[in-house]
Each structure stands twice: as C-alpha cells, then as structure tokens.
C-alpha positions in Angstrom: -22.9 38.1 62.4 -20.8 41.0 63.7 -17.0 40.6 64.0 -14.6 43.2 65.4 -11.1 43.1 64.0 -8.0 44.9 65.4 -5.8 45.5 62.4 -2.5 47.3 62.2 -3.2 50.9 60.9 -1.4 50.3 57.6 -3.5 47.2 56.9 -6.7 49.0 57.7 -5.6 51.9 55.4 -4.8 49.5 52.6 -8.3 47.8 52.8 -10.0 51.2 53.1 -8.1 52.4 49.9 -9.1 49.2 48.1 -12.7 49.5 49.1 -12.8 53.2 48.1 -11.2 52.3 44.7 -13.9 49.7 44.1 -16.7 52.0 45.3 -17.5 49.7 48.2 -17.8 50.2 51.9 -15.1 48.6 54.0 -17.7 46.2 55.4 -18.8 45.1 51.9 -15.2 44.6 50.8 -14.4 42.5 53.8 -17.5 40.5 53.3 -16.6 39.8 49.6 -13.1 38.7 50.6 -14.4 36.3 53.3 -17.1 34.9 51.1 -14.7 34.3 48.3 -12.4 32.4 50.7 -15.1 30.2 52.3 -14.4 26.5 52.0 -16.4 24.5 49.6 -19.3 23.1 51.5 -19.4 19.9 49.4 -15.8 19.1 50.0 -16.2 19.3 53.8 -19.4 17.3 53.9 -17.9 14.2 52.2 -15.7 11.8 54.0 -12.1 11.9 52.6 -12.3 8.6 50.7 -15.5 9.7 49.0 -14.0 13.1 48.2 -11.0 11.4 46.5 -13.4 9.1 44.6 -15.4 12.2 43.4 -12.3 14.1 42.5 -10.8 11.1 40.5 -14.2 10.8 38.7 -14.1 14.5 37.8 -10.5 14.1 36.5 -11.5 11.1 34.4 -14.4 13.0 32.9 -12.0 15.3 31.2 -9.9 12.5 29.6 -9.6 13.2 25.9 -10.4 16.9 26.2 -6.8 18.0 26.3 -5.6 20.4 23.7 -1.9 20.0 22.9 -0.3 23.1 21.4 2.6 22.8 19.0 6.0 23.9 20.3 5.9 26.9 18.1 2.9 28.2 20.0 5.1 28.6 23.1 7.8 30.6 21.4 8.2 34.2 22.5 7.5 35.5 19.0 4.3 33.5 18.8 3.1 34.9 22.1 4.2 38.5 21.9 4.5 39.0 18.1 6.2 42.4 17.3 5.7 43.5 21.0 8.2 41.1 22.4 11.4 42.7 21.0 
C-alpha cells in the first residue's frame, strides 16, 4: 500500500534525522513505527466478553509467581550504591 503524508517540515526533518541515525530509509522507519503500533489482531477478533475472559485467565495464570522485594531493595542506596550520592 502506498500512503502520502503531508507533515509539517519540522516533523519531517525529525523523522528523517531519526531514520538517518538508525541507518534506515524514511520509508523503512515509518513502516517500522506503523507495524509496531498495529492493534493486536487477536484482541480485535474476540467479542468483548470473551476478551475479558481470556485476559482474566491470563492474569490468574500468573498467580503465585509474584516476587516481593524487601523494603531495603527500594532504598536509594540499594539501587544506586555509591553513585547515588
């Protein structure tokens, strides 16, 4: 499919710079962005009630797999060590 976009010059330049920095053509960058944002095909094929049922089953499948860190693990010193001062 071919799509023509009329972007403001500053937006176009930003995407061109990003594509250049990544070693991609502008077309390839835009295609990557659009493909990464495409909706999940499974979620849109299921009726809402079935999607909710599937989601809840997925959540339940993770029960008991939660790792609880001690409070000390969340302290700045624990996270950054000597670099946090």
